[in-house]
N, CA, C and O atoms as a GROMACS GRO file, in nm:
protein
  616
    1MET      N    1  -2.478   1.025   3.369
    1MET     CA    2  -2.427   0.879   3.310
    1MET      C    3  -2.392   0.768   3.226
    1MET      O    4  -2.302   0.684   3.227
    2LYS      N    5  -2.515   0.800   3.133
    2LYS     CA    6  -2.554   0.748   3.061
    2LYS      C    7  -2.540   0.802   2.918
    2LYS      O    8  -2.528   0.722   2.826
    3LYS      N    9  -2.542   0.976   2.886
    3LYS     CA   10  -2.463   1.035   2.826
    3LYS      C   11  -2.342   1.009   2.836
    3LYS      O   12  -2.318   0.936   2.740
    4ALA      N   13  -2.227   1.026   2.909
    4ALA     CA   14  -2.131   1.032   2.921
    4ALA      C   15  -2.047   0.848   2.897
    4ALA      O   16  -1.930   0.814   2.882
    5ILE      N   17  -2.169   0.772   2.906
    5ILE     CA   18  -2.123   0.600   2.816
    5ILE      C   19  -2.110   0.681   2.653
    5ILE      O   20  -2.016   0.697   2.577
    6LYS      N   21  -2.229   0.714   2.649
    6LYS     CA   22  -2.268   0.733   2.469
    6LYS      C   23  -2.154   0.769   2.422
    6LYS      O   24  -2.127   0.735   2.307
    7LEU      N   25  -2.050   0.854   2.504
    7LEU     CA   26  -1.954   0.993   2.407
    7LEU      C   27  -1.809   0.854   2.470
    7LEU      O   28  -1.710   0.872   2.399
    8ILE      N   29  -1.787   0.757   2.557
    8ILE     CA   30  -1.672   0.742   2.552
    8ILE      C   31  -1.727   0.607   2.505
    8ILE      O   32  -1.612   0.569   2.482
    9LEU      N   33  -1.784   0.526   2.478
    9LEU     CA   34  -1.786   0.365   2.426
    9LEU      C   35  -1.719   0.414   2.262
    9LEU      O   36  -1.602   0.397   2.228
   10PRO      N   37  -1.793   0.458   2.204
   10PRO     CA   38  -1.729   0.420   2.030
   10PRO      C   39  -1.623   0.506   2.055
   10PRO      O   40  -1.577   0.513   1.941
   11ILE      N   41  -1.544   0.585   2.131
   11ILE     CA   42  -1.421   0.648   2.132
   11ILE      C   43  -1.321   0.455   2.151
   11ILE      O   44  -1.239   0.397   2.079
   12PHE      N   45  -1.382   0.423   2.272
   12PHE     CA   46  -1.275   0.240   2.299
   12PHE      C   47  -1.310   0.233   2.153
   12PHE      O   48  -1.238   0.296   2.075
   13ILE      N   49  -1.423   0.155   2.101
   13ILE     CA   50  -1.425   0.100   2.009
   13ILE      C   51  -1.351   0.174   1.902
   13ILE      O   52  -1.287   0.089   1.840
   14CYS      N   53  -1.341   0.234   1.876
   14CYS     CA   54  -1.287   0.307   1.706
   14CYS      C   55  -1.194   0.243   1.788
   14CYS      O   56  -1.223   0.123   1.795
   15PHE      N   57  -1.066   0.279   1.871
   15PHE     CA   58  -0.962   0.272   1.954
   15PHE      C   59  -0.900   0.075   1.944
   15PHE      O   60  -0.792   0.021   1.921
   16LEU      N   61  -1.031   0.029   1.975
   16LEU     CA   62  -1.003  -0.126   1.947
   16LEU      C   63  -1.021  -0.173   1.841
   16LEU      O   64  -0.993  -0.291   1.819
   17VAL      N   65  -1.073  -0.091   1.748
   17VAL     CA   66  -1.103  -0.174   1.545
   17VAL      C   67  -0.896  -0.121   1.542
   17VAL      O   68  -0.799  -0.193   1.521
   18GLY      N   69  -0.902   0.017   1.572
   18GLY     CA   70  -0.734   0.052   1.561
   18GLY      C   71  -0.639  -0.012   1.599
   18GLY      O   72  -0.530   0.006   1.543
   19GLY      N   73  -0.649  -0.081   1.680
   19GLY     CA   74  -0.554  -0.175   1.743
   19GLY      C   75  -0.518  -0.302   1.679
   19GLY      O   76  -0.416  -0.346   1.627
   20THR      N   77  -0.666  -0.356   1.707
   20THR     CA   78  -0.712  -0.463   1.567
   20THR      C   79  -0.648  -0.462   1.465
   20THR      O   80  -0.551  -0.537   1.451
   21ALA      N   81  -0.679  -0.394   1.391
   21ALA     CA   82  -0.624  -0.386   1.227
   21ALA      C   83  -0.457  -0.360   1.225
   21ALA      O   84  -0.386  -0.395   1.131
   22GLY      N   85  -0.395  -0.271   1.378
   22GLY     CA   86  -0.281  -0.266   1.344
   22GLY      C   87  -0.223  -0.401   1.390
   22GLY      O   88  -0.104  -0.378   1.375
   23HIS      N   89  -0.229  -0.486   1.422
   23HIS     CA   90  -0.211  -0.648   1.431
   23HIS      C   91  -0.175  -0.662   1.249
   23HIS      O   92  -0.078  -0.638   1.177
   24PHE      N   93  -0.294  -0.706   1.234
   24PHE     CA   94  -0.262  -0.780   1.030
   24PHE      C   95  -0.196  -0.684   1.025
   24PHE      O   96  -0.160  -0.713   0.911
   25GLN      N   97  -0.112  -0.536   1.055
   25GLN     CA   98  -0.031  -0.464   0.981
   25GLN      C   99   0.137  -0.516   0.976
   25GLN      O  100   0.212  -0.521   0.878
   26GLU      N  101   0.170  -0.555   1.140
   26GLU     CA  102   0.277  -0.588   1.194
   26GLU      C  103   0.407  -0.597   1.161
   26GLU      O  104   0.507  -0.534   1.196
   27ASN      N  105   0.370  -0.768   1.021
   27ASN     CA  106   0.458  -0.814   1.005
   27ASN      C  107   0.458  -0.761   0.818
   27ASN      O  108   0.565  -0.806   0.777
   28SER      N  109   0.418  -0.721   0.750
   28SER     CA  110   0.382  -0.672   0.662
   28SER      C  111   0.440  -0.529   0.663
   28SER      O  112   0.467  -0.487   0.550
   29LEU      N  113   0.464  -0.446   0.766
   29LEU     CA  114   0.567  -0.298   0.786
   29LEU      C  115   0.659  -0.363   0.775
   29LEU      O  116   0.733  -0.351   0.678
   30THR      N  117   0.682  -0.453   0.873
   30THR     CA  118   0.881  -0.514   0.844
   30THR      C  119   0.873  -0.590   0.711
   30THR      O  120   0.980  -0.588   0.650
   31ASN      N  121   0.798  -0.641   0.665
   31ASN     CA  122   0.885  -0.742   0.573
   31ASN      C  123   0.838  -0.704   0.441
   31ASN      O  124   0.908  -0.742   0.347
   32TRP      N  125   0.716  -0.625   0.411
   32TRP     CA  126   0.696  -0.591   0.260
   32TRP      C  127   0.694  -0.419   0.254
   32TRP      O  128   0.762  -0.345   0.182
   33TYR      N  129   0.636  -0.399   0.311
   33TYR     CA  130   0.577  -0.217   0.287
   33TYR      C  131   0.697  -0.152   0.256
   33TYR      O  132   0.693  -0.085   0.153
   34PRO      N  133   0.861  -0.155   0.352
   34PRO     CA  134   0.988  -0.078   0.347
   34PRO      C  135   0.957  -0.153   0.165
   34PRO      O  136   1.062  -0.106   0.124
   35LEU      N  137   0.925  -0.193   0.096
   35LEU     CA  138   1.059  -0.256  -0.081
   35LEU      C  139   0.986  -0.184  -0.140
   35LEU      O  140   1.044  -0.133  -0.235
   36LEU      N  141   0.855  -0.146  -0.129
   36LEU     CA  142   0.767  -0.040  -0.257
   36LEU      C  143   0.803   0.065  -0.268
   36LEU      O  144   0.817   0.167  -0.201
   37TYR      N  145   0.820   0.027  -0.365
   37TYR     CA  146   0.810   0.202  -0.419
   37TYR      C  147   0.651   0.282  -0.364
   37TYR      O  148   0.534   0.248  -0.379
   38LYS      N  149   0.719   0.408  -0.294
   38LYS     CA  150   0.643   0.523  -0.245
   38LYS      C  151   0.635   0.652  -0.239
   38LYS      O  152   0.690   0.711  -0.147
   39SER      N  153   0.580   0.706  -0.316
   39SER     CA  154   0.521   0.880  -0.310
   39SER      C  155   0.619   0.924  -0.191
   39SER      O  156   0.624   0.865  -0.083
   40THR      N  157   0.705   1.049  -0.230
   40THR     CA  158   0.746   1.121  -0.172
   40THR      C  159   0.688   1.169  -0.049
   40THR      O  160   0.735   1.193   0.062
   41LEU      N  161   0.531   1.182  -0.118
   41LEU     CA  162   0.439   1.257   0.013
   41LEU      C  163   0.418   1.150   0.089
   41LEU      O  164   0.301   1.173   0.121
   42THR      N  165   0.459   1.004   0.166
   42THR     CA  166   0.460   0.943   0.262
   42THR      C  167   0.526   0.994   0.368
   42THR      O  168   0.643   1.030   0.384
   43PRO      N  169   0.381   0.990   0.475
   43PRO     CA  170   0.457   1.061   0.613
   43PRO      C  171   0.548   0.949   0.641
   43PRO      O  172   0.560   0.847   0.573
   44PRO      N  173   0.626   0.985   0.774
   44PRO     CA  174   0.743   0.942   0.838
   44PRO      C  175   0.652   0.774   0.903
   44PRO      O  176   0.552   0.784   0.974
   45ASN      N  177   0.687   0.689   0.879
   45ASN     CA  178   0.626   0.554   0.964
   45ASN      C  179   0.572   0.659   1.133
   45ASN      O  180   0.452   0.662   1.163
   46TYR      N  181   0.661   0.720   1.207
   46TYR     CA  182   0.646   0.725   1.352
   46TYR      C  183   0.454   0.853   1.311
   46TYR      O  184   0.355   0.865   1.384
   47LEU      N  185   0.468   0.887   1.238
   47LEU     CA  186   0.347   1.043   1.238
   47LEU      C  187   0.220   0.879   1.191
   47LEU      O  188   0.109   0.927   1.167
   48PHE      N  189   0.218   0.757   1.180
   48PHE     CA  190   0.097   0.749   1.200
   48PHE      C  191   0.010   0.681   1.300
   48PHE      O  192  -0.112   0.688   1.309
   49PRO      N  193   0.099   0.608   1.381
   49PRO     CA  194   0.012   0.634   1.515
   49PRO      C  195  -0.046   0.754   1.556
   49PRO      O  196  -0.169   0.760   1.560
   50ILE      N  197   0.018   0.846   1.587
   50ILE     CA  198  -0.032   0.950   1.657
   50ILE      C  199  -0.131   1.010   1.597
   50ILE      O  200  -0.216   1.060   1.670
   51VAL      N  201  -0.148   1.021   1.438
   51VAL     CA  202  -0.202   1.044   1.310
   51VAL      C  203  -0.361   0.972   1.390
   51VAL      O  204  -0.452   1.029   1.449
   52TRP      N  205  -0.343   0.861   1.364
   52TRP     CA  206  -0.420   0.745   1.383
   52TRP      C  207  -0.551   0.814   1.499
   52TRP      O  208  -0.671   0.838   1.490
   53SER      N  209  -0.417   0.829   1.633
   53SER     CA  210  -0.511   0.854   1.770
   53SER      C  211  -0.613   0.937   1.716
   53SER      O  212  -0.730   0.919   1.684
   54PHE      N  213  -0.538   1.030   1.718
   54PHE     CA  214  -0.590   1.146   1.668
   54PHE      C  215  -0.714   1.134   1.580
   54PHE      O  216  -0.808   1.163   1.654
   55LEU      N  217  -0.764   1.106   1.456
   55LEU     CA  218  -0.814   1.049   1.428
   55LEU      C  219  -0.898   0.928   1.495
   55LEU      O  220  -0.907   0.853   1.397
   56TYR      N  221  -0.939   0.888   1.558
   56TYR     CA  222  -1.033   0.787   1.650
   56TYR      C  223  -1.060   0.840   1.717
   56TYR      O  224  -1.183   0.840   1.725
   57LEU      N  225  -0.998   0.917   1.810
   57LEU     CA  226  -1.038   0.996   1.912
   57LEU      C  227  -1.185   1.091   1.841
   57LEU      O  228  -1.297   1.095   1.892
   58CYS      N  229  -1.144   1.156   1.718
   58CYS     CA  230  -1.276   1.194   1.679
   58CYS      C  231  -1.354   1.187   1.568
   58CYS      O  232  -1.411   1.265   1.492
   59MET      N  233  -1.340   1.084   1.581
   59MET     CA  234  -1.422   0.952   1.483
   59MET      C  235  -1.567   0.987   1.618
   59MET      O  236  -1.673   1.047   1.632
   60GLY      N  237  -1.446   0.874   1.705
   60GLY     CA  238  -1.559   0.800   1.829
   60GLY      C  239  -1.639   0.979   1.914
   60GLY      O  240  -1.753   0.970   1.960
   61LEU      N  241  -1.599   1.053   1.918
   61LEU     CA  242  -1.693   1.204   1.965
   61LEU      C  243  -1.739   1.245   1.896
   61LEU      O  244  -1.818   1.326   1.943
   62SER      N  245  -1.742   1.238   1.749
   62SER     CA  246  -1.776   1.246   1.635
   62SER      C  247  -1.969   1.188   1.668
   62SER      O  248  -2.067   1.261   1.682
   63ILE      N  249  -1.962   0.996   1.675
   63ILE     CA  250  -2.072   0.974   1.671
   63ILE      C  251  -2.131   0.943   1.830
   63ILE      O  252  -2.239   0.885   1.835
   64GLY      N  253  -2.086   0.968   1.921
   64GLY     CA  254  -2.104   0.971   2.063
   64GLY      C  255  -2.209   1.101   2.036
   64GLY      O  256  -2.327   1.081   2.063
   65LEU      N  257  -2.162   1.252   1.977
   65LEU     CA  258  -2.254   1.325   1.955
   65LEU      C  259  -2.359   1.326   1.966
   65LEU      O  260  -2.446   1.380   2.035
   66ILE      N  261  -2.346   1.237   1.863
   66ILE     CA  262  -2.493   1.218   1.766
   66ILE      C  263  -2.568   1.126   1.843
   66ILE      O  264  -2.689   1.148   1.847
   67LEU      N  265  -2.519   1.014   1.913
   67LEU     CA  266  -2.599   0.939   1.973
   67LEU      C  267  -2.675   0.953   2.110
   67LEU      O  268  -2.762   0.893   2.173
   68ILE      N  269  -2.593   1.065   2.122
   68ILE     CA  270  -2.646   1.175   2.298
   68ILE      C  271  -2.738   1.268   2.213
   68ILE      O  272  -2.809   1.318   2.300
   69SER      N  273  -2.783   1.326   2.077
   69SER     CA  274  -2.839   1.380   2.029
   69SER      C  275  -2.987   1.346   2.066
   69SER      O  276  -3.043   1.244   2.107
   70GLU      N  277  -3.033   1.499   2.027
   70GLU     CA  278  -3.234   1.429   1.999
   70GLU      C  279  -3.234   1.364   1.886
   70GLU      O  280  -3.338   1.298   1.896
   71THR      N  281  -3.169   1.327   1.742
   71THR     CA  282  -3.250   1.337   1.632
   71THR      C  283  -3.255   1.209   1.600
   71THR      O  284  -3.190   1.112   1.638
   72GLU      N  285  -3.369   1.225   1.499
   72GLU     CA  286  -3.457   1.110   1.457
   72GLU      C  287  -3.345   0.948   1.421
   72GLU      O  288  -3.348   0.836   1.472
   73LYS      N  289  -3.260   1.006   1.316
   73LYS     CA  290  -3.140   1.003   1.214
   73LYS      C  291  -3.063   0.893   1.282
   73LYS      O  292  -3.000   0.819   1.206
   74LYS      N  293  -3.055   0.867   1.412
   74LYS     CA  294  -2.904   0.822   1.516
   74LYS      C  295  -2.880   0.719   1.445
   74LYS      O  296  -2.768   0.673   1.420
   75ARG      N  297  -3.029   0.661   1.396
   75ARG     CA  298  -2.984   0.486   1.345
   75ARG      C  299  -2.904   0.485   1.240
   75ARG      O  300  -2.796   0.425   1.238
   76ASP      N  301  -2.978   0.590   1.086
   76ASP     CA  302  -2.876   0.579   1.031
   76ASP      C  303  -2.742   0.612   0.992
   76ASP      O  304  -2.677   0.555   0.905
   77LEU      N  305  -2.698   0.732   1.080
   77LEU     CA  306  -2.628   0.780   1.102
   77LEU      C  307  -2.501   0.673   1.184
   77LEU      O  308  -2.379   0.686   1.178
   78LEU      N  309  -2.569   0.583   1.248
   78LEU     CA  310  -2.493   0.501   1.288
   78LEU      C  311  -2.413   0.364   1.215
   78LEU      O  312  -2.306   0.306   1.228
   79GLN      N  313  -2.528   0.354   1.137
   79GLN     CA  314  -2.576   0.253   1.008
   79GLN      C  315  -2.411   0.314   0.948
   79GLN      O  316  -2.302   0.256   0.954
   80LEU      N  317  -2.444   0.458   0.891
   80LEU     CA  318  -2.311   0.515   0.801
   80LEU      C  319  -2.096   0.479   0.889
   80LEU      O  320  -1.982   0.445   0.856
   81PHE      N  321  -2.173   0.519   0.996
   81PHE     CA  322  -2.058   0.461   1.089
   81PHE      C  323  -1.996   0.411   1.058
   81PHE      O  324  -1.892   0.433   0.996
   82GLY      N  325  -2.065   0.287   1.112
   82GLY     CA  326  -2.039   0.127   1.090
   82GLY      C  327  -1.984   0.094   0.941
   82GLY      O  328  -1.879   0.036   0.914
   83ILE      N  329  -2.060   0.134   0.872
   83ILE     CA  330  -2.020   0.087   0.786
   83ILE      C  331  -1.846   0.182   0.750
   83ILE      O  332  -1.764   0.114   0.688
   84GLN      N  333  -1.812   0.296   0.780
   84GLN     CA  334  -1.683   0.370   0.709
   84GLN      C  335  -1.577   0.296   0.793
   84GLN      O  336  -1.472   0.264   0.737
   85LEU      N  337  -1.597   0.264   0.927
   85LEU     CA  338  -1.582   0.169   0.997
   85LEU      C  339  -1.523   0.063   1.014
   85LEU      O  340  -1.423   0.051   1.085
   86PHE      N  341  -1.586  -0.040   0.941
   86PHE     CA  342  -1.576  -0.185   0.867
   86PHE      C  343  -1.470  -0.156   0.733
   86PHE      O  344  -1.366  -0.213   0.698
   87LEU      N  345  -1.521  -0.080   0.697
   87LEU     CA  346  -1.397  -0.044   0.522
   87LEU      C  347  -1.316   0.017   0.591
   87LEU      O  348  -1.217  -0.054   0.576
   88ASN      N  349  -1.280   0.114   0.668
   88ASN     CA  350  -1.149   0.114   0.757
   88ASN      C  351  -1.051   0.007   0.819
   88ASN      O  352  -0.936   0.016   0.778
   89PHE      N  353  -1.080  -0.106   0.922
   89PHE     CA  354  -1.072  -0.209   0.940
   89PHE      C  355  -1.042  -0.330   0.851
   89PHE      O  356  -0.968  -0.419   0.896
   90THR      N  357  -1.102  -0.340   0.709
   90THR     CA  358  -1.056  -0.369   0.596
   90THR      C  359  -0.956  -0.378   0.551
   90THR      O  360  -0.878  -0.473   0.553
   91TRP      N  361  -0.946  -0.251   0.493
   91TRP     CA  362  -0.843  -0.207   0.442
   91TRP      C  363  -0.730  -0.211   0.493
   91TRP      O  364  -0.637  -0.241   0.419
   92SER      N  365  -0.708  -0.187   0.605
   92SER     CA  366  -0.554  -0.274   0.610
   92SER      C  367  -0.580  -0.395   0.641
   92SER      O  368  -0.479  -0.424   0.706
   93ILE      N  369  -0.664  -0.513   0.640
   93ILE     CA  370  -0.702  -0.643   0.630
   93ILE      C  371  -0.626  -0.643   0.424
   93ILE      O  372  -0.539  -0.718   0.380
   94LEU      N  373  -0.665  -0.585   0.385
   94LEU     CA  374  -0.683  -0.615   0.237
   94LEU      C  375  -0.524  -0.574   0.191
   94LEU      O  376  -0.444  -0.659   0.152
   95PHE      N  377  -0.490  -0.401   0.206
   95PHE     CA  378  -0.392  -0.379   0.178
   95PHE      C  379  -0.251  -0.416   0.222
   95PHE      O  380  -0.154  -0.423   0.146
   96PHE      N  381  -0.249  -0.451   0.430
   96PHE     CA  382  -0.147  -0.468   0.475
   96PHE      C  383  -0.133  -0.645   0.530
   96PHE      O  384  -0.017  -0.685   0.530
   97HIS      N  385  -0.207  -0.716   0.562
   97HIS     CA  386  -0.216  -0.877   0.549
   97HIS      C  387  -0.243  -0.977   0.433
   97HIS      O  388  -0.218  -1.096   0.412
   98GLN      N  389  -0.325  -0.840   0.348
   98GLN     CA  390  -0.335  -1.014   0.208
   98GLN      C  391  -0.203  -0.939   0.121
   98GLN      O  392  -0.156  -1.004   0.028
   99GLN      N  393  -0.143  -0.800   0.154
   99GLN     CA  394  -0.025  -0.730   0.101
   99GLN      C  395  -0.116  -0.738  -0.037
   99GLN      O  396  -0.063  -0.808  -0.123
  100ASN      N  397  -0.242  -0.681  -0.074
  100ASN     CA  398  -0.323  -0.617  -0.165
  100ASN      C  399  -0.307  -0.521  -0.187
  100ASN      O  400  -0.382  -0.460  -0.112
  101PRO      N  401  -0.248  -0.444  -0.253
  101PRO     CA  402  -0.294  -0.259  -0.261
  101PRO      C  403  -0.418  -0.228  -0.347
  101PRO      O  404  -0.491  -0.132  -0.323
  102LEU      N  405  -0.444  -0.342  -0.481
  102LEU     CA  406  -0.522  -0.306  -0.585
  102LEU      C  407  -0.635  -0.302  -0.466
  102LEU      O  408  -0.668  -0.195  -0.415
  103PHE      N  409  -0.690  -0.427  -0.425
  103PHE     CA  410  -0.847  -0.419  -0.329
  103PHE      C  411  -0.817  -0.335  -0.237
  103PHE      O  412  -0.922  -0.306  -0.180
  104GLY      N  413  -0.705  -0.264  -0.179
  104GLY     CA  414  -0.718  -0.180  -0.028
  104GLY      C  415  -0.783  -0.044  -0.143
  104GLY      O  416  -0.871   0.026  -0.093
  105PHE      N  417  -0.748  -0.017  -0.261
  105PHE     CA  418  -0.729   0.096  -0.341
  105PHE      C  419  -0.865   0.108  -0.395
  105PHE      O  420  -0.891   0.218  -0.443
  106ILE      N  421  -0.980  -0.004  -0.398
  106ILE     CA  422  -1.050   0.010  -0.432
  106ILE      C  423  -1.180   0.039  -0.303
  106ILE      O  424  -1.282   0.102  -0.329
  107ASN      N  425  -1.145  -0.031  -0.144
  107ASN     CA  426  -1.160  -0.030  -0.042
  107ASN      C  427  -1.189   0.122   0.040
  107ASN      O  428  -1.277   0.169   0.112
  108ILE      N  429  -1.077   0.159  -0.010
  108ILE     CA  430  -1.039   0.270   0.024
  108ILE      C  431  -1.144   0.384  -0.060
  108ILE      O  432  -1.192   0.476   0.005
  109LEU      N  433  -1.169   0.374  -0.174
  109LEU     CA  434  -1.205   0.461  -0.248
  109LEU      C  435  -1.334   0.425  -0.159
  109LEU      O  436  -1.388   0.519  -0.100
  110LEU      N  437  -1.382   0.304  -0.148
  110LEU     CA  438  -1.573   0.282  -0.072
  110LEU      C  439  -1.541   0.340   0.052
  110LEU      O  440  -1.641   0.371   0.116
  111LEU      N  441  -1.442   0.363   0.102
  111LEU     CA  442  -1.413   0.478   0.324
  111LEU      C  443  -1.428   0.560   0.251
  111LEU      O  444  -1.537   0.609   0.283
  112ASP      N  445  -1.369   0.642   0.121
  112ASP     CA  446  -1.444   0.814   0.105
  112ASP      C  447  -1.545   0.834   0.074
  112ASP      O  448  -1.583   0.941   0.120
  113ILE      N  449  -1.648   0.766  -0.008
  113ILE     CA  450  -1.750   0.766  -0.042
  113ILE      C  451  -1.862   0.779   0.174
  113ILE      O  452  -1.925   0.857   0.245
  114TYR      N  453  -1.812   0.644   0.171
  114TYR     CA  454  -1.890   0.695   0.336
  114TYR      C  455  -1.846   0.731   0.436
  114TYR      O  456  -1.917   0.706   0.533
  115VAL      N  457  -1.708   0.807   0.467
  115VAL     CA  458  -1.730   0.940   0.507
  115VAL      C  459  -1.735   1.078   0.517
  115VAL      O  460  -1.743   1.158   0.610
  116LEU      N  461  -1.725   1.087   0.338
  116LEU     CA  462  -1.830   1.136   0.314
  116LEU      C  463  -2.006   1.209   0.314
  116LEU      O  464  -2.070   1.314   0.309
  117LEU      N  465  -2.014   1.047   0.322
  117LEU     CA  466  -2.212   1.081   0.292
  117LEU      C  467  -2.209   1.066   0.453
  117LEU      O  468  -2.315   1.112   0.495
  118TYR      N  469  -2.126   1.019   0.561
  118TYR     CA  470  -2.135   1.048   0.713
  118TYR      C  471  -2.103   1.219   0.715
  118TYR      O  472  -2.162   1.259   0.815
  119ILE      N  473  -2.074   1.269   0.686
  119ILE     CA  474  -2.025   1.402   0.673
  119ILE      C  475  -2.122   1.496   0.608
  119ILE      O  476  -2.095   1.613   0.631
  120LEU      N  477  -2.205   1.481   0.549
  120LEU     CA  478  -2.297   1.527   0.509
  120LEU      C  479  -2.490   1.507   0.561
  120LEU      O  480  -2.594   1.572   0.555
  121LYS      N  481  -2.441   1.371   0.612
  121LYS     CA  482  -2.632   1.300   0.630
  121LYS      C  483  -2.532   1.414   0.806
  121LYS      O  484  -2.566   1.529   0.782
  122SER      N  485  -2.487   1.415   0.872
  122SER     CA  486  -2.426   1.426   1.028
  122SER      C  487  -2.439   1.587   1.049
  122SER      O  488  -2.481   1.630   1.157
  123PHE      N  489  -2.397   1.690   0.924
  123PHE     CA  490  -2.373   1.852   0.917
  123PHE      C  491  -2.546   1.897   0.951
  123PHE      O  492  -2.574   1.986   1.031
  124PRO      N  493  -2.670   1.804   0.859
  124PRO     CA  494  -2.728   1.918   0.918
  124PRO      C  495  -2.805   1.904   1.116
  124PRO      O  496  -2.849   1.983   1.199
  125ILE      N  497  -2.782   1.769   1.107
  125ILE     CA  498  -2.853   1.702   1.224
  125ILE      C  499  -2.722   1.786   1.349
  125ILE      O  500  -2.774   1.879   1.411
  126LYS      N  501  -2.589   1.763   1.382
  126LYS     CA  502  -2.522   1.828   1.427
  126LYS      C  503  -2.384   1.887   1.392
  126LYS      O  504  -2.285   1.820   1.418
  127LYS      N  505  -2.376   1.954   1.359
  127LYS     CA  506  -2.216   2.008   1.287
  127LYS      C  507  -2.099   1.983   1.361
  127LYS      O  508  -1.994   1.953   1.304
  128VAL      N  509  -2.108   1.994   1.501
  128VAL     CA  510  -1.948   1.974   1.535
  128VAL      C  511  -1.911   1.826   1.477
  128VAL      O  512  -1.799   1.794   1.436
  129SER      N  513  -2.028   1.740   1.480
  129SER     CA  514  -2.022   1.557   1.383
  129SER      C  515  -1.945   1.619   1.286
  129SER      O  516  -1.828   1.607   1.324
  130ALA      N  517  -1.948   1.684   1.174
  130ALA     CA  518  -1.961   1.646   1.043
  130ALA      C  519  -1.804   1.725   1.065
  130ALA      O  520  -1.706   1.660   1.026
  131TYR      N  521  -1.780   1.860   1.124
  131TYR     CA  522  -1.651   1.897   1.193
  131TYR      C  523  -1.523   1.795   1.252
  131TYR      O  524  -1.404   1.774   1.228
  132LEU      N  525  -1.603   1.759   1.321
  132LEU     CA  526  -1.482   1.599   1.434
  132LEU      C  527  -1.398   1.548   1.285
  132LEU      O  528  -1.276   1.559   1.270
  133PHE      N  529  -1.498   1.487   1.177
  133PHE     CA  530  -1.452   1.403   1.055
  133PHE      C  531  -1.412   1.469   0.933
  133PHE      O  532  -1.401   1.408   0.827
  134PHE      N  533  -1.387   1.618   0.946
  134PHE     CA  534  -1.302   1.652   0.842
  134PHE      C  535  -1.114   1.628   0.829
  134PHE      O  536  -1.031   1.621   0.738
  135PRO      N  537  -1.114   1.622   0.948
  135PRO     CA  538  -0.915   1.564   0.938
  135PRO      C  539  -0.941   1.434   0.913
  135PRO      O  540  -0.903   1.419   0.796
  136TYR      N  541  -0.979   1.340   0.948
  136TYR     CA  542  -1.029   1.247   0.899
  136TYR      C  543  -1.006   1.172   0.710
  136TYR      O  544  -0.937   1.090   0.649
  137LEU      N  545  -1.133   1.283   0.687
  137LEU     CA  546  -1.149   1.335   0.495
  137LEU      C  547  -1.004   1.367   0.466
  137LEU      O  548  -0.931   1.297   0.395
  138LEU      N  549  -0.973   1.462   0.519
  138LEU     CA  550  -0.819   1.502   0.458
  138LEU      C  551  -0.745   1.362   0.462
  138LEU      O  552  -0.717   1.292   0.364
  139TRP      N  553  -0.719   1.335   0.598
  139TRP     CA  554  -0.605   1.264   0.537
  139TRP      C  555  -0.641   1.097   0.469
  139TRP      O  556  -0.552   1.013   0.457
  140LEU      N  557  -0.796   1.070   0.428
  140LEU     CA  558  -0.782   0.938   0.365
  140LEU      C  559  -0.759   0.967   0.207
  140LEU      O  560  -0.709   0.880   0.135
  141CYS      N  561  -0.807   1.124   0.146
  141CYS     CA  562  -0.712   1.146   0.090
  141CYS      C  563  -0.578   1.173   0.096
  141CYS      O  564  -0.528   1.168  -0.016
  142LEU      N  565  -0.527   1.190   0.153
  142LEU     CA  566  -0.399   1.172   0.162
  142LEU      C  567  -0.315   1.010   0.060
  142LEU      O  568  -0.243   0.968  -0.030
  143ALA      N  569  -0.442   0.974   0.219
  143ALA     CA  570  -0.407   0.790   0.256
  143ALA      C  571  -0.454   0.720   0.062
  143ALA      O  572  -0.367   0.661  -0.002
  144THR      N  573  -0.545   0.733   0.025
  144THR     CA  574  -0.583   0.742  -0.149
  144THR      C  575  -0.525   0.786  -0.212
  144THR      O  576  -0.563   0.721  -0.309
  145TYR      N  577  -0.465   0.841  -0.246
  145TYR     CA  578  -0.324   0.896  -0.310
  145TYR      C  579  -0.214   0.828  -0.293
  145TYR      O  580  -0.170   0.790  -0.402
  146LEU      N  581  -0.133   0.788  -0.180
  146LEU     CA  582  -0.038   0.729  -0.151
  146LEU      C  583  -0.069   0.495  -0.223
  146LEU      O  584  -0.023   0.409  -0.299
  147ASN      N  585  -0.152   0.515  -0.145
  147ASN     CA  586  -0.228   0.400  -0.211
  147ASN      C  587  -0.246   0.366  -0.385
  147ASN      O  588  -0.218   0.264  -0.448
  148GLY      N  589  -0.303   0.496  -0.430
  148GLY     CA  590  -0.286   0.488  -0.596
  148GLY      C  591  -0.148   0.460  -0.609
  148GLY      O  592  -0.106   0.349  -0.641
  149TYR      N  593  -0.082   0.554  -0.586
  149TYR     CA  594   0.013   0.547  -0.631
  149TYR      C  595   0.125   0.451  -0.660
  149TYR      O  596   0.213   0.456  -0.746
  150ILE      N  597   0.089   0.326  -0.528
  150ILE     CA  598   0.156   0.211  -0.480
  150ILE      C  599   0.136   0.107  -0.590
  150ILE      O  600   0.220   0.034  -0.644
  151VAL      N  601  -0.040   0.121  -0.616
  151VAL     CA  602  -0.066   0.077  -0.736
  151VAL      C  603   0.008   0.062  -0.873
  151VAL      O  604   0.042  -0.040  -0.932
  152LEU      N  605   0.023   0.193  -0.907
  152LEU     CA  606   0.080   0.239  -1.041
  152LEU      C  607   0.176   0.152  -1.035
  152LEU      O  608   0.198   0.055  -1.108
  153TYR      N  609   0.254   0.205  -0.914
  153TYR     CA  610   0.451   0.218  -0.948
  153TYR      C  611   0.487   0.042  -0.907
  153TYR      O  612   0.603   0.003  -0.917
  154ASN      N  613   0.384  -0.046  -0.865
  154ASN     CA  614   0.466  -0.165  -0.817
  154ASN      C  615   0.401  -0.307  -0.846
  154ASN      O  616   0.459  -0.410  -0.811
   0.00000   0.00000   0.00000
């Protein structure tokens, strides 16, 4: 039972953080974001909740697998995970709620670094945990480009 909770709770937390961040985006998604010049590589709006649902599932499962492992590095990985989740959340605040693409860009660059660190540190301990973060890293690379594009052209 404890293992199931350690797997399910992080997934729930990821979705909770994502849902809360989404709340801060609502007004800007209709009143500000549509007016920005965006890259032709910008995915359609309907795709974002689908992708983020998949990513939050992978992220939560990744750290959950670390939590049920026997590694002595759980605390370090949990700290890295917490920092990247905080940066993920604050990006929505900076970019959408404060409508500040530059601060959002700085934030997402830090997020990229912490996600990469998490992958590198988790790989020797639980390879599947690292692999579960690869789709997230790929999506963040696209998001970083899109955020940078908005900084440059708006």
